[in-house]
Each structure stands twice: as C-alpha cells, then as structure tokens.
C-alpha positions as a printed NumPy array, in Angstrom:
array([[ 81.042, 128.651, 105.867],
       [ 80.678, 128.048, 109.597],
       [ 83.337, 129.15 , 112.062],
       [ 84.033, 128.155, 115.64 ],
       [ 81.811, 129.515, 118.373],
       [ 81.116, 129.219, 122.082],
       [ 77.83 , 127.348, 121.538],
       [ 79.731, 124.512, 119.817],
       [ 82.052, 124.358, 122.802],
       [ 79.172, 124.008, 125.214],
       [ 77.597, 121.284, 123.074],
       [ 80.703, 119.104, 123.033],
       [ 80.504, 115.829, 124.919],
       [ 82.444, 115.65 , 128.211],
       [ 85.449, 113.327, 128.399],
       [ 84.609, 109.782, 129.444],
       [ 87.923, 108.193, 130.362],
       [ 90.203, 111.044, 131.417],
       [ 90.067, 114.278, 133.376],
       [ 93.486, 115.484, 132.215],
       [ 94.002, 119.141, 131.371],
       [ 94.446, 120.454, 127.863],
       [ 98.25 , 120.527, 128.087],
       [ 98.421, 116.907, 129.211],
       [ 95.907, 115.837, 126.556],
       [ 97.933, 117.63 , 123.893],
       [101.044, 115.768, 125.006],
       [ 99.056, 112.509, 125.052],
       [ 97.96 , 113.016, 121.442],
       [101.545, 113.702, 120.37 ],
       [102.758, 110.608, 122.237],
       [100.048, 108.416, 120.728],
       [100.789, 109.59 , 117.182],
       [104.556, 109.371, 117.771],
       [104.162, 105.746, 118.88 ],
       [102.182, 105.085, 115.691],
       [104.791, 106.695, 113.466],
       [107.763, 104.967, 115.09 ],
       [106.138, 101.522, 115.138],
       [104.981, 101.755, 111.517],
       [107.968, 103.485, 109.906],
       [110.916, 102.361, 112.027],
       [109.898,  98.936, 113.315],
       [107.651,  98.105, 110.299],
       [104.956,  96.85 , 112.647],
       [101.556,  96.068, 111.171],
       [ 99.262,  99.103, 111.391],
       [ 96.654,  97.15 , 113.39 ],
       [ 99.149,  96.451, 116.185],
       [100.574,  99.96 , 115.963],
       [ 97.127, 101.526, 116.329],
       [ 96.343,  99.297, 119.292],
       [ 99.583, 100.156, 121.083],
       [ 99.26 , 103.832, 120.117],
       [ 95.789, 103.928, 121.686],
       [ 97.131, 102.447, 124.935],
       [100.039, 104.895, 124.955],
       [ 97.681, 107.823, 124.397],
       [ 95.385, 106.733, 127.213],
       [ 98.24 , 106.091, 129.626],
       [ 99.81 , 109.493, 128.928],
       [ 96.419, 111.111, 129.5  ],
       [ 96.327, 109.414, 132.94 ],
       [ 93.233, 107.424, 132.005],
       [ 92.637, 104.035, 133.694],
       [ 93.838, 101.387, 131.236],
       [ 90.722,  99.277, 131.705],
       [ 88.628, 102.224, 130.523],
       [ 91.036, 102.819, 127.623],
       [ 90.662,  99.191, 126.559],
       [ 86.868,  99.45 , 126.79 ],
       [ 86.899, 102.653, 124.758],
       [ 89.179, 101.147, 122.102],
       [ 87.04 ,  97.986, 121.883],
       [ 83.861, 100.054, 121.591],
       [ 85.278, 102.112, 118.74 ],
       [ 86.644,  99.022, 117.02 ],
       [ 83.309,  97.219, 117.263],
       [ 81.284, 100.234, 116.112],
       [ 83.536, 100.698, 113.081],
       [ 83.297,  97.043, 112.077],
       [ 79.524,  97.185, 112.496],
       [ 79.181, 100.267, 110.299],
       [ 81.909,  99.637, 107.728],
       [ 83.066,  96.002, 107.988],
       [ 80.232,  94.418, 106.01 ],
       [ 80.597,  97.107, 103.349],
       [ 84.292,  96.313, 103.031],
       [ 83.456,  92.638, 102.496],
       [ 80.766,  93.372,  99.903],
       [ 83.021,  95.838,  98.095],
       [ 85.776,  93.244,  97.96 ],
       [ 83.391,  90.663,  96.484],
       [ 82.256,  93.084,  93.801],
       [ 85.854,  94.027,  93.028],
       [ 86.875,  90.372,  92.737],
       [ 84.004,  89.707,  90.337],
       [ 85.047,  92.728,  88.291],
       [ 88.683,  91.656,  88.06 ],
       [ 88.412,  87.878,  87.598],
       [ 85.528,  87.969,  85.108],
       [ 87.475,  90.245,  82.805],
       [ 85.001,  93.066,  83.377],
       [ 87.754,  95.51 ,  84.307],
       [ 89.669,  94.575,  81.163],
       [ 86.512,  95.05 ,  79.119],
       [ 86.063,  98.582,  80.484],
       [ 89.71 ,  99.394,  79.811],
       [ 89.775,  97.969,  76.284],
       [ 86.508,  99.618,  75.239],
       [ 87.449, 103.082,  76.478],
       [ 91.001, 102.92 ,  75.13 ],
       [ 89.747, 101.762,  71.721],
       [ 87.731, 104.964,  71.445],
       [ 90.367, 107.294,  72.87 ],
       [ 92.793, 109.178,  70.687],
       [ 96.385, 109.853,  71.579],
       [ 95.739, 113.325,  73.005],
       [ 92.741, 112.165,  75.018],
       [ 94.49 , 109.125,  76.52 ],
       [ 95.233, 110.743,  79.929],
       [ 91.562, 111.702,  80.188],
       [ 90.561, 108.167,  79.263],
       [ 92.729, 106.841,  82.103],
       [ 90.919, 109.143,  84.56 ],
       [ 87.573, 107.784,  83.369],
       [ 88.765, 104.185,  83.66 ],
       [ 90.125, 104.739,  87.164],
       [ 86.97 , 106.503,  88.338],
       [ 84.691, 103.69 ,  87.138],
       [ 86.857, 100.81 ,  88.293],
       [ 87.628, 102.485,  91.64 ],
       [ 83.997, 102.698,  92.749],
       [ 83.83 ,  99.253,  94.4  ],
       [ 87.551,  98.83 ,  95.129],
       [ 89.86 ,  99.825,  97.945],
       [ 92.765, 101.977,  96.901],
       [ 95.472,  99.329,  97.162],
       [ 93.366,  96.748,  95.291],
       [ 92.486,  99.249,  92.575],
       [ 96.14 , 100.218,  92.319],
       [ 97.29 ,  96.627,  91.855],
       [ 94.547,  96.114,  89.262],
       [ 95.053,  99.289,  87.226],
       [ 98.8  ,  99.939,  87.261],
       [ 99.616,  96.939,  85.022],
       [ 97.038,  98.321,  82.574],
       [ 98.685, 101.748,  82.738],
       [102.078, 100.231,  82.021],
       [100.693,  98.176,  79.124],
       [ 99.092, 101.249,  77.553],
       [102.287, 103.257,  77.994],
       [104.406, 100.519,  76.422],
       [102.152,  99.696,  73.465],
       [101.314, 103.318,  72.667],
       [104.807, 104.676,  73.338],
       [103.466, 107.045,  76.012],
       [105.245, 108.417,  79.04 ],
       [104.343, 106.127,  81.956],
       [103.987, 109.193,  84.182],
       [101.754, 111.029,  81.689],
       [ 99.386, 108.059,  81.624],
       [ 99.835, 106.894,  85.212],
       [ 99.242, 110.099,  87.167],
       [ 95.662, 110.56 ,  85.85 ],
       [ 94.794, 106.976,  86.798],
       [ 96.328, 107.403,  90.254],
       [ 94.477, 110.689,  90.735],
       [ 91.159, 109.068,  89.858],
       [ 91.773, 106.201,  92.266],
       [ 92.932, 108.396,  95.129],
       [ 90.199, 111.026,  94.863],
       [ 87.444, 108.425,  94.766],
       [ 88.994, 106.704,  97.793],
       [ 89.126, 109.888,  99.849],
       [ 85.981, 111.734,  98.812],
       [ 83.27 , 109.414,  97.536],
       [ 81.282, 106.78 ,  99.443],
       [ 80.976, 103.788,  99.542],
       [ 84.72 , 103.769, 100.27 ],
       [ 85.378, 102.967, 103.949],
       [ 86.982, 106.271, 104.933],
       [ 84.13 , 108.546, 103.79 ],
       [ 81.534, 106.104, 105.119],
       [ 83.176, 106.004, 108.54 ],
       [ 83.397, 109.806, 108.584],
       [ 79.727, 110.09 , 107.609],
       [ 78.82 , 107.805, 110.511],
       [ 81.064, 109.631, 112.993],
       [ 79.996, 113.166, 112.054],
       [ 76.364, 112.114, 111.468],
       [ 76.26 , 113.452, 107.92 ],
       [ 73.632, 112.671, 105.305],
       [ 74.939, 109.941, 102.998],
       [ 73.119, 111.063,  99.849],
       [ 74.116, 114.713, 100.138],
       [ 77.702, 113.749, 100.931],
       [ 77.784, 111.471,  97.884],
       [ 76.474, 114.194,  95.562],
       [ 78.801, 116.873,  96.939],
       [ 81.688, 114.374,  96.932],
       [ 81.235, 113.795,  93.205],
       [ 81.032, 117.563,  92.624],
       [ 84.305, 118.086,  94.509],
       [ 86.011, 115.056,  92.957],
       [ 85.583, 116.139,  89.312],
       [ 87.672, 119.36 ,  89.311],
       [ 90.04 , 117.856,  91.863],
       [ 90.828, 114.888,  89.623],
       [ 91.127, 117.052,  86.491],
       [ 93.703, 119.361,  88.085],
       [ 95.604, 116.665,  89.982],
       [ 95.425, 114.16 ,  87.1  ],
       [ 95.66 , 115.105,  83.399],
       [ 96.749, 118.712,  83.978],
       [ 99.441, 117.981,  86.561],
       [100.685, 114.939,  84.623],
       [101.942, 117.263,  81.836],
       [104.476, 118.728,  84.239],
       [105.186, 115.548,  86.17 ],
       [106.129, 113.779,  82.911],
       [108.709, 116.517,  82.264],
       [110.196, 116.206,  85.739],
       [110.458, 112.427,  85.746],
       [111.089, 110.124,  82.788],
       [111.281, 106.459,  83.745],
       [111.032, 103.099,  82.026],
       [108.99 , 100.733,  84.217],
       [110.464,  97.257,  84.816],
       [109.226,  94.614,  82.375],
       [108.509,  92.336,  85.328],
       [105.778,  94.733,  86.44 ],
       [103.671,  94.137,  83.309],
       [101.878,  90.825,  83.987],
       [ 99.291,  88.995,  81.931],
       [ 95.772,  90.235,  82.385],
       [ 93.123,  88.068,  84.1  ],
       [ 90.932,  87.937,  80.986],
       [ 93.708,  86.604,  78.736],
       [ 92.826,  83.068,  79.824],
       [ 89.033,  83.482,  79.501],
       [ 86.954,  82.389,  76.538],
       [ 84.513,  85.269,  76.967],
       [ 84.067,  88.43 ,  78.965],
       [ 81.091,  90.463,  80.249],
       [ 79.651,  93.084,  77.907],
       [ 80.808,  96.667,  78.414],
       [ 77.335,  98.19 ,  79.126],
       [ 76.456,  95.483,  81.652],
       [ 79.818,  95.855,  83.399],
       [ 79.583,  99.642,  83.702],
       [ 75.975,  99.487,  84.893],
       [ 76.905,  96.932,  87.556],
       [ 79.782,  99.075,  88.815],
       [ 77.638, 102.208,  88.942],
       [ 74.625, 100.46 ,  90.479],
       [ 75.42 , 101.055,  94.198],
       [ 76.171, 104.731,  93.602],
       [ 73.005, 105.087,  91.495],
       [ 70.877, 103.538,  94.252],
       [ 72.354, 105.886,  96.86 ],
       [ 71.756, 108.863,  94.577],
       [ 68.136, 107.768,  94.106],
       [ 67.711, 107.766,  97.88 ],
       [ 69.189, 111.274,  98.123],
       [ 66.927, 112.579,  95.343],
       [ 63.784, 111.033,  96.807],
       [ 64.622, 112.4  , 100.264],
       [ 64.884, 115.894,  98.79 ],
       [ 61.81 , 115.738,  96.524],
       [ 59.41 , 113.789,  98.755],
       [ 60.672, 114.61 , 102.275],
       [ 57.97 , 112.496, 103.939],
       [ 59.264, 109.58 , 106.072],
       [ 55.794, 108.001, 105.987],
       [ 55.715, 107.933, 102.18 ],
       [ 56.027, 104.371, 100.818],
       [ 58.243, 105.448,  97.931],
       [ 60.656, 107.209, 100.241],
       [ 60.761, 104.235, 102.605],
       [ 61.638, 101.939,  99.676],
       [ 64.291, 104.382,  98.478],
       [ 65.748, 104.574, 101.995],
       [ 66.125, 100.788, 102.036],
       [ 67.649, 100.268,  98.583],
       [ 69.806, 103.377,  99.004],
       [ 71.328, 102.148, 102.243],
       [ 75.02 , 101.39 , 101.478],
       [ 74.746,  97.826, 102.764],
       [ 71.68 ,  97.026, 100.643],
       [ 73.008,  98.925,  97.614],
       [ 76.283,  96.969,  97.643],
       [ 74.491,  93.7  ,  98.356],
       [ 72.221,  94.256,  95.341],
       [ 75.26 ,  95.09 ,  93.188],
       [ 77.041,  91.887,  94.257],
       [ 73.992,  89.738,  93.496],
       [ 73.529,  91.433,  90.12 ],
       [ 77.266,  91.057,  89.462],
       [ 77.068,  87.287,  89.932],
       [ 74.992,  87.228,  86.743],
       [ 76.209,  90.228,  84.72 ],
       [ 79.887,  89.546,  85.474],
       [ 80.337,  85.995,  86.774],
       [ 77.848,  84.092,  84.65 ],
       [ 78.645,  86.273,  81.633],
       [ 82.266,  85.105,  81.908],
       [ 81.131,  81.469,  81.948],
       [ 81.631,  80.876,  85.673],
       [ 79.513,  78.128,  87.237],
       [ 78.157,  77.973,  90.772],
       [ 81.267,  76.295,  92.178],
       [ 83.598,  78.803,  90.551],
       [ 81.554,  81.736,  91.831],
       [ 81.469,  80.287,  95.342],
       [ 85.257,  79.899,  95.379],
       [ 85.738,  83.37 ,  93.875],
       [ 83.635,  85.049,  96.568],
       [ 85.418,  83.122,  99.303],
       [ 88.811,  84.12 ,  97.921],
       [ 87.754,  87.777,  97.842],
       [ 87.577,  87.951, 101.635],
       [ 91.072,  86.813, 102.57 ],
       [ 93.008,  89.786, 101.09 ],
       [ 90.874,  92.362, 102.894],
       [ 91.27 ,  90.911, 106.39 ],
       [ 94.217,  93.209, 107.048],
       [ 92.388,  96.225, 105.606],
       [ 89.368,  95.525, 107.793],
       [ 91.499,  95.205, 110.939],
       [ 93.313,  98.464, 110.194],
       [ 90.043, 100.3  , 109.596],
       [ 88.586,  98.822, 112.799],
       [ 91.665,  99.713, 114.844],
       [ 91.51 , 103.205, 113.376],
       [ 87.986, 103.408, 114.772],
       [ 89.288, 102.247, 118.143],
       [ 92.059, 104.864, 118.123],
       [ 89.496, 107.511, 117.176],
       [ 87.233, 106.49 , 120.058],
       [ 90.067, 106.764, 122.561],
       [ 90.79 , 110.26 , 121.251],
       [ 87.142, 111.225, 121.61 ],
       [ 86.57 , 109.625, 125.022],
       [ 89.751, 111.16 , 126.415],
       [ 88.305, 114.578, 125.602],
       [ 90.643, 115.529, 122.777],
       [ 87.738, 116.929, 120.752],
       [ 86.843, 119.18 , 123.687],
       [ 90.503, 120.172, 123.994],
       [ 90.602, 121.212, 120.334],
       [ 87.535, 123.359, 120.852],
       [ 89.038, 124.915, 123.988],
       [ 92.292, 125.736, 122.222],
       [ 90.724, 127.018, 119.005],
       [ 87.586, 128.771, 120.285],
       [ 89.198, 132.201, 119.898],
       [ 90.798, 131.447, 116.532],
       [ 89.368, 133.1  , 113.453],
       [ 89.767, 129.909, 111.441],
       [ 86.823, 128.294, 109.624],
       [ 85.728, 124.935, 110.988],
       [ 86.14 , 123.284, 107.58 ],
       [ 89.745, 124.448, 107.338],
       [ 90.471, 123.242, 110.883],
       [ 88.997, 119.824, 110.035],
       [ 91.251, 119.653, 106.967],
       [ 94.352, 120.616, 108.966],
       [ 93.691, 117.958, 111.6  ],
       [ 93.289, 115.282, 108.903],
       [ 96.474, 116.506, 107.199],
       [ 98.451, 116.215, 110.446],
       [ 97.258, 112.651, 111.09 ],
       [ 97.827, 111.656, 107.453],
       [101.416, 112.923, 107.473],
       [102.075, 111.284, 110.834],
       [100.517, 107.856, 110.22 ],
       [100.628, 107.483, 106.422],
       [ 97.125, 106.052, 106.25 ],
       [ 94.35 , 108.019, 104.543],
       [ 91.681, 105.834, 106.137],
       [ 93.11 , 106.199, 109.651],
       [ 93.419, 109.955, 109.109],
       [ 89.794, 110.176, 107.98 ],
       [ 88.38 , 108.099, 110.832],
       [ 90.495, 109.737, 113.556],
       [ 89.979, 113.295, 112.32 ],
       [ 86.239, 112.75 , 111.909],
       [ 85.997, 111.677, 115.525],
       [ 87.882, 114.753, 116.681],
       [ 85.977, 117.34 , 114.638],
       [ 82.529, 115.887, 115.273],
       [ 81.718, 118.603, 117.872],
       [ 82.506, 121.293, 115.277],
       [ 79.486, 120.196, 113.25 ],
       [ 77.051, 121.165, 116.023],
       [ 74.631, 123.742, 114.651],
       [ 75.768, 123.322, 111.049],
       [ 73.299, 122.843, 108.207],
       [ 72.979, 119.41 , 106.618],
       [ 75.043, 120.431, 103.606],
       [ 77.813, 121.92 , 105.741],
       [ 78.009, 118.755, 107.821],
       [ 78.569, 116.857, 104.569],
       [ 81.206, 119.412, 103.565],
       [ 82.918, 118.719, 106.904],
       [ 83.204, 115.052, 105.869],
       [ 84.701, 116.105, 102.526],
       [ 87.145, 118.518, 104.194],
       [ 88.39 , 115.638, 106.346],
       [ 88.546, 113.369, 103.277],
       [ 90.549, 115.943, 101.326],
       [ 92.965, 116.351, 104.229],
       [ 93.443, 112.595, 104.447],
       [ 94.93 , 112.573, 100.927],
       [ 97.685, 115.083, 101.664],
       [101.265, 114.337, 100.573],
       [101.731, 110.584, 100.822],
       [105.346, 109.792, 101.703],
       [107.571, 107.014, 103.035],
       [105.228, 105.854, 105.823],
       [102.428, 105.106, 103.331],
       [102.157, 101.679, 101.67 ],
       [100.755, 103.352,  98.548],
       [104.001, 105.325,  98.175],
       [106.056, 102.141,  97.944],
       [103.561, 100.428,  95.618],
       [103.76 , 103.303,  93.152],
       [107.546, 103.496,  93.466],
       [107.932,  99.777,  92.768],
       [105.5  ,  99.555,  89.87 ],
       [106.971, 102.534,  88.023],
       [110.586, 101.716,  88.828],
       [111.25 , 105.135,  90.38 ],
       [113.591, 106.122,  93.165],
       [112.335, 107.872,  96.303],
       [112.983, 111.379,  94.968],
       [111.13 , 110.698,  91.724],
       [108.19 , 109.22 ,  93.614],
       [107.977, 112.346,  95.777],
       [108.054, 114.614,  92.68 ],
       [105.189, 112.721,  91.066],
       [103.009, 110.704,  93.419],
       [103.5  , 112.744,  96.614],
       [103.043, 116.088,  94.875],
       [ 99.937, 114.754,  93.099],
       [ 98.435, 113.753,  96.448],
       [ 99.179, 117.205,  97.831],
       [ 97.481, 118.847,  94.848],
       [ 94.394, 116.631,  95.232],
       [ 94.172, 117.574,  98.9  ],
       [ 94.558, 121.316,  98.429],
       [ 92.263, 121.519,  95.397],
       [ 89.701, 119.371,  97.209],
       [ 89.785, 121.77 , 100.163],
       [ 89.407, 124.734,  97.817],
       [ 86.335, 123.189,  96.213],
       [ 84.839, 122.429,  99.643],
       [ 85.363, 126.03 , 100.803],
       [ 83.842, 127.406,  97.603],
       [ 80.819, 125.141,  97.94 ],
       [ 80.365, 126.26 , 101.545],
       [ 79.752, 129.785, 100.245],
       [ 76.931, 128.8  ,  97.914],
       [ 75.126, 125.823,  99.504]])
C-alpha cells in the first residue's frame, strides 16, 4: 500500500489556468461543488448544465481567466467523449438488443427456473451481474426492477429481500468493473492498465456484492416491509415475441466483451512482447472499443436474428438505442470537463500540498475524495471522473497493480451512500413504493456498505499484490 511522499509532490503537473494559493483553491472547489449541489438539488437543473456552470464558478473563484476556464472545460469534455463516448453508444446498442430481443428475459427465466426458494436472492445477484455488464446503471435498473417485483409477487417473497441483491449487483458492476463509463474514464485519467483493473475489479466486486446484497438484504427486509405498487409491474418485452434467443448464446454474447478484455490482460502477462503477433492481435480485440463493437455485431445475430428481427427492425432498434443515452453521454462529458478544470486549476497539486505530511494511505485518500464528491453531487460517474482527475498525481511511482487499485478505490468511493440528490435514489423509491426514510434504510445503506466493503477489499489486495 503506497502512501504520500515528497517525490509525488514534485512530480505533479503545475497548474495551467490559475496561480491561486491553496486556500483560495480550496474555497474555489467548495464553491464549484456547492453550485453543483444547489443547481441539481434545489433548482432541479439538468446535471450537464449544472456541471458547466459549476466549472465556470470554480474557475472564477480561483481567479482564473474565464477564456482559459472555457478552454480547459472544452478540452476535458472532448477528451472524455473521445475515450468513453463511443463505448457508451456501443454499450447502449448491446443493451437494447438484450432487452428487446427477450434475451434478458431468457436469462432471468432460466436462472429462476433452477433456483430454489432459499437461493433466490443469490440468483438475483447472478442475474444482475450478467445483465449489468453492457448496461448503464439507470437502464439496468429500469430493466431489472420489474423482474424483481414480478418474482417477489409470484413467489410471495419480500420485495426488499429479492431487490437488494439485484441492486447490489447492478451498482457494484457500475462502479468497479469496466466497460462501464466511470471505471473506463478513471482508467484513462489515472493511466491504469485496463486488463489488470478488470481482473482486480471482478475480485473486489464478488465479496462486495455478497455482503452488500444477499447478506445485507436479510436485515433490510426486517427493517422495511413494503408492497410495491401494481402499476410498477409492466409486461415484459418478450411477452409479445414469438421466439427468444437461446440462453447459452445470450450469456456468451453478454460476456464476450469482458472475455476479450481478459484475454488481452492474460496475453500481456504471459507473452509480454509488444512485437509478438499474438499479443498485437490480443491488444486489438481486447481494446474496449473493439471488444464492444464485436459484441454488438455478434449480438445482431445471436440476439436480434434469433428473435426473428429483420434488417429493418434491427436498424430501427439500433437507432432507437442512441436517443435515451444522449443525456448520459452529456453528463459524463461534462463531468470530464469539470474534472479538467479541477486539474488545470491546480487542485491536484493543492491536495498533495495539504496532505503531504498526513500519514494516510493514498488509496484511502482517493476513496475519501470520491466519497465527498459523490455525497455532494449525487452522481457516481461524476464522482469517479472528478476524483480520478484529482488523485492522478498520487499514482506517480506506484506499481501497475496499485495504479489499478487506485481506480478501484475511486470507484468504491463513488458508490457511497446515495441520497436525495441522486436520480437512482428516486427510481428505487418509486419502483418499490417506499417513503424517503425507508429508501435510506435500504438503498442508501446498501450503497454505503458496497463502498466500505469495496474499500476494504482494495486495501487488503494492496498488501498482497
């Protein structure tokens, strides 16, 4: 586990847009985040606009020329779209194919048919983990929660006992495992190795999901007993289809991008020769863009054609998949812009200056920064991207595995205690028919457990890898 040191401080990049002192920069950060919180929670402004205005407020408070702030924000926005935007689009296409073809329903029905009553919460974790791979959190939530409510109703289960494991699986995958946009953006910002981060992310995610999902749900179901509204249990997409994709083909298609990235990581470790043809091929197919592109093309046949969709139907389906993620893409991009303003203003250097004499591990500091941004803004993705930009200098001199653990520490922090400024909080509240207090006791506490357990796993791994 690597701590803070003077060498890291010397290696940090100098500020590009501001020469303000640490005190003024600290105030600027607080002002920027306060503007975000007020605009999002009080005025209900779209997060894209809030992030843009928050970036300008931060720069102005730091006495940076506004033209340089705008350039910095635009640079960060463009870099984030370039590194993550195409992946968001491809992930949305794959998710749309999975949902509309009935592939998601096929996974759910097959696993639930083989699960007994006692193993049902564990089955929901497995379903969520598989289905969540290509989906953004909100999309996965909208797709899976009706299934959770159906299972709870038909099997006479507690909705909380069944729902918390599914939510834990979705949330942990979103925060810890690429190719989700937050981890990918953090990998790019901190310059971590994708394959190693993916492997370690899966290692961290397993115990995190088990503790925050099936185990915690036993207690959450005792604290809160609700009957979800009937209006929240809609018909499933596959109910109107004549046929659905086969279970093995569906699962293989969903796991394909992760498998390709794992192949790249394994080949890089075993071969370790950039001139080797096999490694060069693995580097190409294991690139997130190529891996997701291959999965989408394969999915057109294993999911779309298997459901009886023709060329016209598939064309319309792929086009429709892009519209819902426009807002997500803009928020992620603006988060990158906000992060770049933080970095260019010298906030990363300020953090190193302030904490250089602290006896706090770098991984814990990265987690705390992500936690603070998550609580303030409500967005796990914004917290991941912003925190990754700030803690990038801390990774100087770290080993490859510890740099990846830095990404996971930030990802774990980004999950911490979702509350009223998070759209996911209100989605869960509405679907389960809970009041605010009940949602805090279940969903918010679950998110806190995932975050803390994830950090614990990261710190333990840092001692042995």
